[in-house]
Phi, psi and omega in degrees: 000231167243118148301278138327032220194090177259129178277127192260020181288157165278089190289149170273350168236136182273119171267117188282132169249154181198158180229136167218129169220148186225155188239064177205149188300314188292347179268353183294152175133197186253133181226133180233149171206176176233133173277139170251113173246111192050244184252024182250131175253133176239118178293134175229133176232139182247131170249113180253129173244157184230133168238103188059241181260006186249129173256137173234156189219136168245154189240145174239143167238082187305326179288354179248358182075021183258120189226141166072024175295132183288160183247179175235297187217145180218137171230149176210109179217142183043050182061017181251123181264134171221126189230130183233135166246099188295136174080359177243007179062028182243146179207141184220138173220142188193177187237137175276125171226116185048247178254026181229133171254114172257125184191199190233125165268128187238122178233125179057030182085358182254119183274145176224125181293138180221107185264122188246141183233146176293144184212160176282140177294131182288146174261111184271141173271089178244080185299339178278346180291121183301140180235128179291174349304143179256145187280029180208175185268133169235123192236131173279132186227167183227130176246141188240105174286321183207108177299332178296325175278001178057037182264144175219136182251130182270129183218179176223129175248126177252138188231127177309321177187189179242029177257014184197174178258127185235148171302150189223155178223134164259133183264141181237127187275170176284189188289158180103168180286065186272150177272178185305337179266355186052052185294131177203134172060028183076007175259163174223076181313308184291331184282322177304309175300314177305309183302306189299310191288332182289308177311339182253013166112000181257143163272139188237134174239122168230159194212156174280144172298157175311130172081359181244147174060227185273359181279137175270172175110181191245103183299318193296337179264006185267146181246170178297329173295319173303319178294328179287323168302320179293326182287324177288323168305330173288321176296318182295321182296313176310319186295336187271351182267136187286337181278001190246139176280103191291336179282355185226062176252117180246177178233138171232124174232144186247140180052241174302328176299338175289319177300316181291329178297314180289329177299313179292317184285336175298326174283009183080274177042034179059033179278134187267331185188157174219143179250130185243104181264112178053040179279137181283151175241355183249166182304153179300328174296316181291325183292325184285322174300321189292314179304314178291321172303307183301317180303311183301314183290329178286339174274357175084019175296147179298141174310318176293324173292314173315300181312315186283328175291316179293337173297304185296326174301314180292326175294325182289314182297316181297331175285337179287338181280349176251011191289130173241357180085012182285167180302317174302316178292325170303310185296320183294322178293321179292318179303309188291324175293320164316308177303316183291325174304311184300339188261354186244090193292338185294325178299324177287318176299326179270008175061032171288129185281133189298307188298315175299318179295316178299321179292322177290319182297312181302313181295323181288327182283338188261004176293141173302329183285318189283321173294329176287329177292309182305322186279350184286128175248108187299324183305326179307323180265329177294329173302338182265351181289112186258345188272169177300151187224139180232106185249121177229162179201158177268140179288352172265006183295113176268357179252330171223084183321127192291301191295319177301311186281318178298320179295318177301320184290318177305313182293323187291315181302315177302312178301334185264359174087011183262100175268014180250033172261141186229143174229144178218135169242134186260108180301145173083346180275145182266190187292336183251019173066034169272148169288137191209169183259308176253344188076359177294147185300340181288359175261353184300306182299322187286329182299136172272334179290141175261310178221147176294133183299332185295312182301317175300311182300314179303314184298313180302300181307319176292321179295320180300323176298329183279345182248011179292000000 
């Protein structure tokens, strides 16, 4: 789902995420260090930027082909650095000494010494990422979903100009602690979409998720219902702007963001249309099962082994739907994760330590966000959507299989009596709509393309028809 996408599999490879942000001018830049896990070294690179008083950081794990991973919260005072990645079980603290940050990286309660040194930021060739000066207005905005919670979302509103009233679209990112650009692997899909659509006559609003970037709140305690509330708040914000045509406000969601778009549109809320990019049409539990199946097949595991593991996976996921945190529940989850560990020889081959792995998987699975996704049936909301819907996917999508999920979306719309839905499947495109060979996640960073030009053009043309 997203990393734009966070892959929700019981993974056979742990992808390490981390956050480092600092709050002083001299701390900005790129910092690199290596974690030593048994006899294996894993490089980590942190890119720190400052905007006004807010510092944001992206992380790379080059040895795993992961680039541009988002952060959540950062503090830097008196040369003391504290970094927290809410919901990902990651924590870093250290001290700045000249051009060195000496500290400890903690994952799932297991500490690792991590020394960071200044380094040059790698230059990605991402030709679709817009470079200023831009031929339109870009304004930093604040969205308030719930005044009682003192929650605020930091976002960007782009307008073609200030001479007219424009149709508008709220962009909704996929699963994971994503920023407003849905930054991953050096790509910024929502920024590319925003730029393209704004240049072609639409006002676009995108925002950082709760607890990410400039937004307040706690990502680790958030569910998909909370994210739907935030998207609705973004719609309400647009309705207050004089530059926006209130009769033509749409939603565009990617991956899990597509579910959120349908949740908001199902309540009407004056939504004129929605675009679902790689959106699930099957239950969250089934999406996770499909992701696990793909992962194991890609590793070349025997069909009999996959069948055995998948049976255990289903039992585990179904038990999480009834999770109440009792001692029996905790014991059951621990036992099932231990069994899965024993069935995945690649973990041993990679020298992944058993106890930290089990602890990380356990902590990730019991979060409100993960369990709310497993329990979710998107068709409940899709059936209630009455506005036009454009659902698209890539045939090489290994995270949300195209045919299975587009068919489910199409059938749900028909059951609800909505015959204004269109679906399209793109040969050769992956989950983030890049041209690909296998569609596996390890291709995301390699590709220079962020989004297929054909997809951008199709979305624009379909949206123009809705606002004519």
